[in-house]
N, C-alpha and C positions, 0 to 999 in steps of 0.2 A: 715408686710404689703409691698407689693410691692410699691416703690414711684410711685407718679400717674403720667400718660402721659400729660404734658403739651399743648401739640396740638390737640385741639377739631377737627382739620382737620381729626384725625381718624374715628371719628364717621359720619356715612354715614348721608346723607339729606333723610330724611324723609317727606313723603307727600307734598312734591313741585312740583311735574312732570308738572303739568300746569303751574305753575307758571315761571318755570325754562327754559320749553318753550317759553315761552314768551317774556322771557328777551333775550334766544339765539337768537330768530327769528330777534328780534329789532338791536343788534348787527349785525345781518347777513344781515340785508336790509339796517342798518344804519338808525334806527328812534329813534325818542325820547322818552326815559320811565321816570316815576315817581314810584318808590317802594315803598310803603309805609306801615306801622304798628308802633306797639308800640316796647321797648327797648327790645331785646334779644329774639325776633320773628323771623329774622334771614333775616333781610335785605344783610348785608356785607357778608354772607355766599351764598345766591343768585349769587351775581354779581361772586365771587369768582366764582363756579362751573359753571355759562354760561362762564367767559374767559376759563376755562380748555375745556369746548365744541368749543367754537367759537373763535378762536385764532383771531380776529380783531385785527389790528391796534389800539392802544388805550392808556390813560393817565388815572391813578386812583390817585385821591383827597381827602385826609382825612380831612373832618370837616374844612374846610376854613374860617375862621370868618371874614377875611376882603378882600377885592378886592387885596390887594397888596400882602396878604397870598397866595392867589389862585397863585396870577402871578408866586410869587416866587416858588411854588411847581412845576408849566407847566413850567418854565425856566428849573429847576434843571432837569425833565425829559427830554424834547426835544432833547437836551439839545441844545438851542440857543445864551447862552451868557456864559460867563465867573465867578467863581467863583467872590465873594463881593458882597456889599450894593452896589443898583440898584436900583434908582427912578421907581415910578409904571408907569410914561410915559414913561420910555426907555426900561421894562420889555413888558409892554403890545406892544410897537410898534416893538419889538422882535418877541411877542411868536406869534400874530396874522399872519402874514405872514409863519410863522413857519406850525403854524395849518393848512393855507390854502394850502401851498404847499404841504404837506403829510396830508392828511386829518386824522383824527383819530375820535373815539368815546371817549368821554370825562366821566370817570364815577366819580360822584360827591356822597362821601359817609358822611351821614349824614349833608346833607346840612338844615340851621336852619335860618331863619332869616335873608335871602342875604338883604343887603342895594341896593339903586338904581343903584350907582356904578358898584358893583361886577352883576346887572342883566343886565346893559346894556352892558357888557363885554359880558355875558353869552348868551345874545341874538345876540352877533354878529358870538359868534360860533353855537348859535342853527342854524340859517340860513347860515353858511358857507356849503357851496356843498361839500358832501361826509362827512361831521362831524355830530355827533349827542351828543345829553346830555341826559344821563341818570344817575338821581339822587335819592338816599336815603334819606327817611324823617319821622317822624315820622306822619303826614299826609302835605296834602296841605294848610291847613291853618298854618303848620308851617313854612314854607316855606320866608314868607315875599315875597318883591319885586320878587320872582322867580316864583311863582303860576303865575305871569303872560303869563310864557311860556307854563308852565306845569297844562293849565287849564283843559284841555279834558279829562273828565273821561275816554275814549278810550285809553288813554295814560298813565293808571295809571294800574298797578300791586299791589292789595291791599294784604298782607299778613295778612291770619284770624288765630287764635288758632289754634290748631292741634285737631282733633278729636281723641275720645278716642282711639279707636284702632291702632292709626300713633301714640299717644301719649308714646300707652303703648309699642309698637315698639321701638319710640325710647328711652324708657326709657332702656329697653331689650342690645340692642346696646350699649349705653353708659356705662352700666352697665359692660358687658363684655371687652368694649377697659378700660376702668379703672380697672379692674381686680377686680371686687368687690363678684365674685363668693362664694368667701372663707368666705363674710361674709351673717349674717340671712337679707334676703332681702325682705321679704314680705310684713312686715311693714313699711320699708322704701320706697319700690316701691308703696305702695298703700298713703302713707301720702305725697310723692313724687308730684306723679299725683291727688293728690286731690289740693293739695297748688300751682301747676303751673298753673294750669288750660288750660293747652293746649300749655304755652309758651316754647317753644324747647330751648328756650338759659336759663331759670331756669333749667328746668331737667336735663341738662348739666352741668351747675355751680355745681350744689347741689351734682351729682354725682362723680365732680372733686372732690370737698371737700370732700366727703364720701371717698375718698380713701384715704385722708391723717390720719397718725396715731393719731394726737388730737382729732380728731373726731369720735375715734371709743371706745368702753367698750366691751373687749374681741372680741366675733365676731359678736355684736351689733355696729349700726349707731346712736350717739346721731341726732336724728334729728332735736329737735330745733334749738341748736348752728348752725348747718348747714343750716338752713333756715336764721336765723337770718344774717347769714355773706354773704350769695347769694342775700339776698332781696336787700339792699340798690343798688346794680347796676342796678336796674330796676325800681326804682321810682325816680321820680322827671318830 
């Protein structure tokens, strides 16, 4: 069996045309948005696909849990300071003027329980002319204090599970990308779609694992080990 492809970007984005257009439009017009949905639903993928279509000046921040971590990520990307450990107050004093001088979209991936200090900083960015904030999160309720900014339902792009047809199309595309055509797929396809319940991340993860020799017995795929090893990433 050929070695599995490790980059899920080879799998096409399925069933998200309206949601993708909403984020592309927000980037183009510099409007803030919350992209919400459970783990594996495709929030990060929507951001990367939108950036490929709308090449707006931006910074992409992944899961900062404190203001200092957020500022360090911003300072490294802009860049506005040299290397080395720098206090938060110094970072903030450098980062905000840099963003105001060259406004950008701030893409905050996996925002979770933002504390008051991070909220106040992002509030300043949110209202800076030419800047916008596009955050992904499981829900508005998981944002912590940041929900005070992204409170408007009109600013939310909600990613729901794929319907039956789209989920099936995604499975077929993913199976082709991971070279599973040499295997018996009918039972694995049926059980994967039933277990994933329209979650695209679970479909892709199970196909990725199925491409590995240790999850195969002849031309058959060991569904239960695949399911057990893929599932922990989507719980919690």
